Each structure stands twice: as structure tokens, then as C-alpha cells.
N, C-alpha and C positions, 0 to 999 in steps of 0.2 A: 744353736746359731749356725747358719750356713752362709757361704759366700759363693756367688754364681758369677761365672764369666760367660758373657753372651757374645757371640760372633755373628754378625749379620752381613750378608753379601748379596749382590744381584744374582738372580737366577742365571744359570748357564744359558748362553745364547743371547742374552740381553746386552745391549751396548753399555759399556762402562767408560764414560768420557774421562774420568780422572785416571783410570788405569791406562787408557790410551795415551794421555798426556805424560804420565810418569814413564811409560815405556819409551816414548819418543825422547824424553830428556835423558834417560839412561843410555839409550843407543847413541845419542849425540855426545855422551861422555865416554864413549868407547866400549860400552858393555854390549857387545854384539850378539851374544848367545841367549838373549831373552826372547822367548816366544810369546809370552803373554803376561800382563799384569792386571790383577783384579784388586780393587780397593773396597774396603768394607768398614763397618763400625765395630768397635769393641766397647762393651758396657760391663762394668763391675757393679754387682748389687749385693748388699749385705741383707740377709733375711733373718729376722728375729723369730725363728720358728724352731720348735723342738722335733717335729716330725718330718723326716726327709721326704716321704711320699707327698705330704701336704705342701712342702716347700717346692717340690718339682711341679706339682699341679698348678700352684700359683704362678710359678715362673713361666710355664707353658702359656697360661692365660695372658700374662704380661706381654710375652713375645708376640702372640697372635693378635692381641687387641691394640697394642700401642707401639711396642719397640720395633716391630718390623711391618713392612707392607707386604702381606702375603701374596699379592698379585705379582709383584716384581722381585721380591727378596726371599731368600732362604735364611734360616737361622739354625744355629746349633749352640749348645751350651755345655759347660762343665759345672757341676755343683759339688762343693767341698765342705766338709764339716769344719767349723772353726771353734776354737775355745772362746768362751765369753770374755769380753774385755771390760 
């Protein structure tokens, strides 16, 4: 069994409206040394698979087909082995 943490963010150079809003709010609270804020998605997936290579392959497919929009988003992930519960 594996657990994957998937991180999805806008590609560099694309406008991130949430990040801009958060940066503005932080600056208005007095946090003046912020140069940029980027907002993304975090997804945790438990995979019932015994083969790590197969789990990685399936996770890549999930990210490319559903979890991210490859036109405007990048993704990265960590995959960890978990004991059966």
C-alpha cells in the first residue's frame, strides 16, 4: 500500500488571482517583505497497490488525465510506502 501527496500549481508566468489577493492581504497586515505568493492544490491519495512502479505509473496517469490541467498547471508528487491498516 502506498500513499501519495500530489501538489498542483499554476505554471510559472500564469496569473494566480488567489496568490495576488493573499499577497495583498499579507502586505496590508504589515508583512512587507513578500515578493510573491502562489496558491495550489494538495491532494492525498491512498493506493492499494503492492508494486511501487505500477503505483507511480497509475499516479502519473491520474495527474495527467484528471487531477491537473496540463495546459496551465504543473504537478509534482511524493509517494511513500505505508503499512496495511
